[in-house]
N, C-alpha and C positions, 0 to 999 in steps of 0.2 A: 502493497502499499503507499503511498505516496504523503512524505510530512508536507501538511499548504501550511508552510511559515514562510511566508517573504515580507520583506521590509518596505514599507506603506505601509502597507494593508491595516486597519487598528482590527485585528481578527480579535473575537470573544475566545476563551481559553478554551469551552468546548469544542468549537468548530475546530481547533486547531490540531485536536486530537486525531492520530491516527487510524484509526476504528474507523472503521465509514460502514458499520451494518447497519441495513433496513431493515425495519424489523417486519417479516413478510409469513403469512401464511398459505398454505396450499391453496384456501381459498377462503374470502371472506364473506363474511355471510351477511346480512341487512336482519339490524333488531330493532327490538321496540327501545329497547335503555338505551340511544344511542346516547353518548357524552357529550356535552358541550362544547367544553375542554378538552383542544384535541391536544393527545399524548404525547408526549414528548422522550425521546430516548437521544442520545449521543449528538445532542444539538439538534434533532431533527423534530419533525413534527409530521404526527397521519393527517394524508389525508382522508380524512371521517372516519368510515367506520371499514374501510379500507386493505387495512396492513400494510400501504406504501404507504412510507416515511419521506418523507423533501425538508431542505435544508429552510428552514424558518423564512429565508427572503430566497426568490426566484428571480431570476432576471428576464425580462421579455424580449424577445427578438422581431417585433413587427418591423423594426424599420431596419433590418437586418434584407438589402436588395433591393427594397419599396423607393421608386422615386418618382409617388405620386403625391406621399405628403410630406416626409418623410428626406433628410439629405438632398434635402434643395430639386429638386425634380432631375438630378443626375446624380450616377453610380460607378464608381473610375476604381483603379487599385490602391490607391491612401483610403481610399470610405472603404475597403474590401479590409484591407490592413488594421485600419483601426477597428472593423467590426473583431476579428480573429484576436486583435492583443484585449477586446473587453472581453471575450469569450477565455481567454486564456488567465486574464486579472481575475477573473472572478473565482474560475478551479484555483487558480492560487490560493483566492482569501478565503474557501470554502463553502465557496457558491456553488452547490453542483445542480439546479434546477433550474430549468431552459424551457421555456414556455413559447412555440410556435405556430402558423398554420398552415392550413395547404393556399391560402390566399394570400400568403403574405409573401412580398412582392413577386408574384407571381401572374407570369401572361398578362395581361396589358397595365396591369398596373407595377411592375418593375421591371428592372434589367434582371436579377436570379430570386431562384424561389430561396428563402428562406430557407424552409427546412432540410433545400440541398448543401446551405452554406455549414447549419450545424453540424447536420451530417458529417458533411469534410472535417471543420475545425475539429468532432470528435477524434476520428481518423485518425489526422498529423499529431494530435493529442496523444494518442495510442500508443503512437510509434513512436515516442519520449519513454511512455512510463502508463505502468496501471491506473487508468483513475476510472468510477464510479460516477455517470454521471445518469440523475433523472428527466428524460424527456415526455412533456406534454405538445402535443397538441392538438386541432380542431378539424371537423367536418363543416364544409361551409351548406349549410339547408339552399341551397339553393334551388330555382322555381323548377327547372329541370328532372332533378331530383326525385325518386321515386320510392320511400318502401325504403325495407332496413336493406335489400342486396345493396343499393347503391352506401351503403355504409361499409361494406367493408371491402367496396371495391375501393373508394375512397382512401379507406383505412389501406388499402394495400400498396395504394401509387405512394399516398404518404410516406410508410414506411422502404420501399424502395428508395424512395428521395433522402432519406437519412441513413438507407445501409444497414438499417437494424430487423430482426424478426420482431419485436416487438416493443412499443413505450408503456412509461409508466403511468401516463394517464391520455385519456382520448377524451374529446370533449365536442358536445354541437353546440358549433361558434352563433346559434342564434336560433329561438326558435323556426320553423319552417312555416312557407304560405298553405301549405299540407303536410299529412301524413308524418306527423308529431309522431306521433303512435310506433309510427313501423321505421323511424328513425332509432326510438329506443329501443325495440326490438333487434334492430339493428348493433350498439351497444350492448347490449346484454350477451347477441351472438360470438361478437369481439372478444369478449370476455371466457366466455364459453371455448372458443376456440385458439386459448390463449396467445391471442395478439396484442392483447394490452393486459393489464394487471387492475388498470381500476377507472372509472369512468364517468365524467361530468358533464356539467351543461354548462353555458354563459351565455351572459343577458334574457337570464331568466326572472323572469316578476316571482314575487309569494304562492300566486294559486301555481303557474305552470312550473315550479318548485318544488309541492308539492304533490302535483300529479305524476309528476318523472316521477318522484322520489319512489310514489306507492307503486305505479304499476315494475319495479326495478326491484322491488322489494317480490311483487310475487315472484318471482326464479330466483331471490334469496342474492342477489347484487344488491351491495350496496351505493346508493348516489356520490360520490364522493365526495364534490367541490361544484359550485356556482362560483363563477368567474363574471364578476360585473365590475362595471366603474367605482372607486371610491379613492377617494383622498379625502384631508380633512377641510377643502370647499368643497367639496361634492357627496355628500352624506345621504344622497337619495337612501343606499339598502337600508337606512336606521329611519329612514323617512317612510318609504313602502315596503316595512315587514320584510323584508329579503333577509338581511341580519337575523333578526329575530328569531327566521324559521329554519338556517341554518343553523343556529346558538340547536334550538331546539330537536333538532334532526339528527345534531349533528354532523351537517355540511359544512367541509371545510370551506370558508368564502375566499377566495382569491379576488385579491383589487388588483385591477388595473388600471395605467394613469393612475397613481396612488405620489404621484409627484405634480401632477396636474399635466405634465408632458415640461414638463419646466417650472411652472410657473413659482412653485414652491421652493425651488432650489435657491431663489434670489440673485439668479444669472440676470434675468429678465428685472428691466427697468421702465417708465415711461418713456423713457430719451431711446431708450434701446428696447424695444419689442421682440419678440421672434417674427421668424418669416414664415411664410407658407402659410395654409388655410390656418395653422396656430392665431398666426394673426388678426383675425379674422373675429376671433372669442377674446384671446389675452389680450386686446388694444390698451394704448398708452389711458383711457382714461380707468379702467379696469384695473390696470397693473398700479394707477397711484391709488385707489380704494385699497387695491392688497397691502400696499406700503408698510400702515401701522404691523401690520404682522409680521411681513416679513422681517423688522428688524426684531419683534419679540423672538422672532423664533432664532432669528441669528444670535437671539442675546442671552435665550437657554442655551444653545447649543455651544458657547462656550464658555459657560459654567460647567460644561458638561467635556472641557475638551476637546469638543469635536472640532479641529480644524479643515480649512476650506483644502480642497485637495486645487488642482492646477485647472483655470478652467471652471470652476465651481466655488458656490457659496455658502458650501457649508448645511445651509437652507435642507436641504437632502434628508440627513441621518436622522437631523430631529422629525420631520410630518412622518418617515418610512420608520420608525420609532414610536413614533402618536400610534400608526396603523397594530402595529402587534401589542400596544397596549390594551386593544380593543376586545382580548383575546380572540383564536377561534379566526385569524386573519393570517393568508401570508399574503405579502408584499409583491409586486412583480413588475419592477420599474424596468425602461427600457434605456438599455445601457450600449451607444457609439463609442465608443472609446475605452480602455485601459483606465485611463483617470477616472472616468464616472463609473467603473466597475467598483475599484477601489472604493470612490467617495460611500457610494450607497452599502458594501460591505462595513463599512462606521458607524452601520443605524442599529449590529445586534453589542451583546454583548454590557449590554446596560442597560439601565428605563427610567422614562420621564417617572416623576414622585405624581398622584393622584391630583393635586390640587395642579399642576401643569398640564397632564391632561386635560379638565376641564377649563381652564384659563384658555388653550387654545383655542378648544370649541366654542366656549364665548366670542371670541373673539371675532373667528372664521364664519358665527352668523351674520357678521355686516357684511361679508363679500359671497358672492355664491356667481360661477359661469356657467351659460349660456348652452349647457354641453346635454351631451344624453341620447344614449341609441332608442330610437322609437319603440322596440317592441319589449323594453324595461314594462311597459305600462302598460301591456298585451296577458 
């Protein structure tokens, strides 16, 4: 096993251990008494009742290969090397959970498929040393896909791009226009065929979440996770019942856009807003309203010795820790380079106080971006 000790990484003791033992069962079974709090072992948490364990924080690979939302609409060797650096730095810092999807950087939406890049990075790393990586990817519920067979077909294509025989987590990326029961049957088939170790959903409302949980439970398969947009300034999962349902049923909430696509890191200011599509959300006017919260985040981070990484402002560590403090939440910030990956790793190994958690929640009520995936409301 590799020793995950590298200078420059704010590495908590548990993540620095050489043992990387994920607690697995021959087959996890859904139960009526699912725990609200995620089980922990060796610095990892279980994904719901699945028996699959991942690091408390993962890395999102949405930006890898994408040219429609990220990377200023272009992809080149420099960005490729930066993405590889993000992967390697994450591994070096003990973060071994990576989330991708078949539609990230695929076809007309990008230069190269994110799954293909992740598979390449894993293979290149494996040439140097043995490393255990937990992969999560997603099925796109495209309008022309019907029934359970489409899930297995898409999954096999994803496995081929990743260069693996199975993945730790396979998720429905969003509810389909039709065929959702068939899609859930497909997830069950994937587990029974040994192609995945756990299954989840993404962008599911409370009602859809409960329905999916119940349908999979009939086959003795736990619904491991629901991946939704969740951050300090976008707390819809708390307001629409999704977070409470996850806690009740023992389903892990995986938080995407946990640093509000960079807005909560302190990197952007009214004079320096983000470029591209994000600029339409995080406008100079919005960033002006956000500054008091950002200033307090930086102050709290300084009190904990959370020093900024090159090109960032340290705020990401505090807001990621805030999410972890909510319990039963695994944030997956997107890292485009090694510096960002190291910054995010510094969110672990310490904890905000209850008063600080509530203070930030109270301040964040004053600002809320107009974002969200419409299917959250279905």
